[in-house]
FIDREN-215585 format. One record per atom (N, C-alpha, C): x, y, z negated. Coordinates in steps of 0.001 Angstrom, whole numbers, plus 500000, padded with zeros to 6 digits. Each point is the difference from the previous one (the first is absolute). Layout:
N
XYZ;...
END
This chain:
75
557624175002708106;498839499360501214;500850499523501134;499431498658500119;500515499172501208;498871500482501235;500779500892500840;499324500597500991;499541498956501052;500935499074500094;499626498907501150;498947499180499539;499833499531498544;498897499403499511;498742500705500166;500208501502499643;498623500662499979;499425500239501489;500912500016500654;499851500049501610;499108498730500578;500738498836499452;499428498893500368;498631499527499439;499560500603498812;498765499955499250;498949500632500836;500618501210500448;498866501009500630;499730499189501290;500967499514500693;499846499282501250;499005498978499865;500009499229498909;498914498920499855;498609500753499572;500027500829499334;498707500649499812;499369500466501409;500797500827500722;499489500378501201;499540498877501090;500774498888499923;499747498922500925;498884499298499406;499428499861498535;498779499599499694;498877500726500281;500025501307499731;499056501175500543;499729499782501483;501066499809500811;499602499807501312;499675498591500519;499834499134498942;499331498797500294;501098498920500917;501091500170499824;501088499160500587;500500499019499328;500459498818500371;500502499112499252;501551499950500171;500689499563499213;501469499844499854;500372499145501283;499589499055500494;500112499275501154;499959500813501244;498989500760500216;499641500980501173;501218500904499831;500427500556499027;501229501242500298;501315499101500107;500198498843499399;501123499231500236;500195499902501402;498883499487500705;499965499733501484;500306501226500873;499247500970499736;500359501465500592;501343500408499799;500620499499499047;501389500339499710;501117499048500699;499360498882500246;500552499200500871;500895498899498927;499706499996498802;500337499092499040;499737498519500137;500662499003499904;499746498580500249;499145499557498751;500060500719498889;499211499542498775;499403500980499426;498636500057499577;499417500917499309;500607500343498679;500846498904499417;500620500114498758;500879501132499906;500621500191501081;501251501031500191;499271501280499787;498959500360500480;499197501254499847;499350500130498340;499389498887499626;499819499976498622;501080500282499047;500962499583500330;501345500367499163;500425501367500113;499722500695500892;500251501301499787;498796500864499468;498694499795500510;498951500469498768;500238499834498621;500304498787499543;500347499652498395;501401500438499632;500884500690500966;501150500566499462;501113499056499839;499725498628500611;500995499103499938;501021500121500916;499769500795500990;500711500210501282;500236501332500150;501228500534500437;500127501366500269;499304500392501380;499276501284499615;499130500748501236;501128500753500699;500099500026501068;500738500641500859;499182501176500650;500689501300500317;499194501015500703;499276499545501230;500641499197500958;499524499423501109;498838499467499924;499924498873499028;498945499244499732;498753500864499280;500369501067499141;498848500948499562;499417500670501030;500950500305500980;499307500913501286;499462499184500778;500175498791500172;498982499094500944;498805499488499112;499955499653498764;498819499898499233;499082501131500027;500656501215499883;499008501323499915;499364499969501595;500686499554501012;499448499996501335;498855499049500064;500381498932499399;498927498902500004;498587500511499232;500437500605498870;498653500360499026;499350501431500634;500715500536501045;499537501207500687;500040501197499015;501216499895499068;499917501177499024;501567500728499945;499852501266499466;501303500603499844;500822499214498908;501296499977500456;501024499226499047;500082500575498875;499546501366499838;499961500744498478;498767499374499278;499069499555500705;498943499467499033;500422498581499061;501356499557500514;500422498967498937;500866500650498799;500172501430499929;500483500549498865;499108500406499130;498704500341500586;498994500577499180;499364498906499279;499667500565498669;499097499220499180;498470500102500319;499241498971499833;498465499954500385;499630500978498938;499252500784500469;499148501213499303;498606499412499727;499591499859498715;498615499774499717;499139501214499926;498811500050500606;499386501044499961;498618499862499004;499888500831498989;498847499917499115;498775500916500359;498915499540500421;499082500904500347;498950500316498875;
END
């Protein structure tokens, strides 16, 4: 299992759930291009712990949320 890719995929899911754009997150991170952040989400660039911590802060979630799979509830 590629943990980096799994974490990046979960980051994408949470970003979408929060209604945030890649451009918004990239700007908050101080990236000059939203493509840099998109590359992280798609697993084309390495995700550092520092960036993961900063993204968790932007999303207002615990960094451990990036490690948890989305749980579907059936009623």
